[in-house]
C-alpha positions in Angstrom: 13.9 -66.6 -136.1 11.4 -67.0 -133.1 11.1 -64.2 -130.6 11.4 -65.2 -127.1 8.2 -64.2 -125.1 8.5 -63.2 -121.4 6.6 -61.9 -118.6 8.5 -59.0 -116.8 7.9 -59.1 -112.9 8.8 -56.2 -110.7 9.4 -54.4 -113.9 10.2 -51.0 -112.5 10.8 -48.3 -115.3 11.9 -51.0 -117.7 15.7 -51.3 -117.8 15.6 -55.2 -118.1 13.1 -54.8 -121.0 15.5 -52.4 -122.7 18.2 -54.9 -122.8 16.0 -58.0 -123.6 14.3 -56.2 -126.7 17.8 -55.2 -128.0 18.2 -59.1 -128.3 14.9 -59.3 -129.9 12.8 -60.8 -126.9 9.0 -59.9 -126.7 7.5 -58.7 -123.5 3.9 -59.9 -123.4 3.0 -58.5 -120.0 4.5 -57.4 -116.7 3.7 -57.0 -113.1 4.5 -53.7 -111.4 2.7 -51.7 -108.5 4.8 -48.6 -108.1 2.6 -45.9 -109.6 5.7 -43.6 -110.3 7.4 -46.4 -112.2 4.4 -47.5 -114.1 4.2 -44.0 -115.5 7.7 -43.8 -116.6 7.4 -47.3 -118.1 4.2 -46.4 -120.1 6.0 -43.2 -121.5 8.8 -45.4 -122.6 7.0 -48.2 -124.0 3.5 -49.2 -125.2 1.1 -47.3 -122.9 -1.8 -49.9 -123.6 0.4 -52.9 -122.8 -1.1 -54.9 -119.8 0.3 -54.5 -116.4 -1.0 -57.3 -114.2 -0.1 -55.2 -111.0 0.6 -57.1 -107.9 2.3 -60.4 -108.7 1.0 -61.9 -105.1 -2.4 -61.5 -106.8 -2.3 -63.7 -109.9 -4.8 -63.3 -112.5 -6.8 -66.1 -113.9 -5.0 -66.3 -117.2 -1.7 -64.9 -118.6 -0.5 -64.5 -122.3 1.8 -67.5 -123.3 5.4 -66.9 -122.2 8.8 -68.9 -122.7 10.7 -67.0 -119.9 9.9 -65.2 -116.4 12.2 -62.3 -115.8 12.1 -61.0 -112.1 13.9 -57.9 -111.0 13.1 -58.4 -107.3 13.3 -55.0 -105.3 16.3 -54.8 -102.9 13.8 -54.1 -100.1 12.7 -57.5 -100.4 15.5 -58.6 -98.2 15.8 -55.4 -96.2 15.3 -54.8 -92.3 13.6 -51.5 -93.3 10.6 -53.3 -94.9 9.6 -55.1 -91.7 7.1 -52.5 -90.7 4.9 -52.8 -94.0 1.5 -54.4 -94.1 2.9 -56.7 -96.9 6.6 -57.2 -97.0 8.1 -57.7 -100.3 9.5 -61.1 -99.2 6.3 -62.5 -100.5 7.4 -61.8 -104.2 10.0 -64.9 -104.2 6.9 -67.0 -103.1 4.5 -65.6 -105.7 7.1 -66.2 -108.4 7.2 -69.8 -107.6 3.3 -70.0 -107.4 3.2 -68.1 -110.9 5.6 -70.7 -112.4 3.7 -73.7 -110.9 0.4 -72.4 -112.3 1.4 -71.4 -115.7 
């Protein structure tokens, strides 16, 4: 059986990955900017695996993938987030751009 390859956006500490890997899916890369979440993720999974960082700054190339998985943070739609320099409301638009490009 062929494994389904996926990109994990807003991967956090990897809870989504845990459930997908139990069903034989393969993570080929992720996007995460939170440094604490990144350290936890690396301690639970492969620390050398590629984190592409900010999904609003897409790299020139990505590994081939079958499915894009996104765990959009709740702050994306929160009023509290209005005072930040880059509100997370840009994430859904970045997801559309990612799917369009790749």
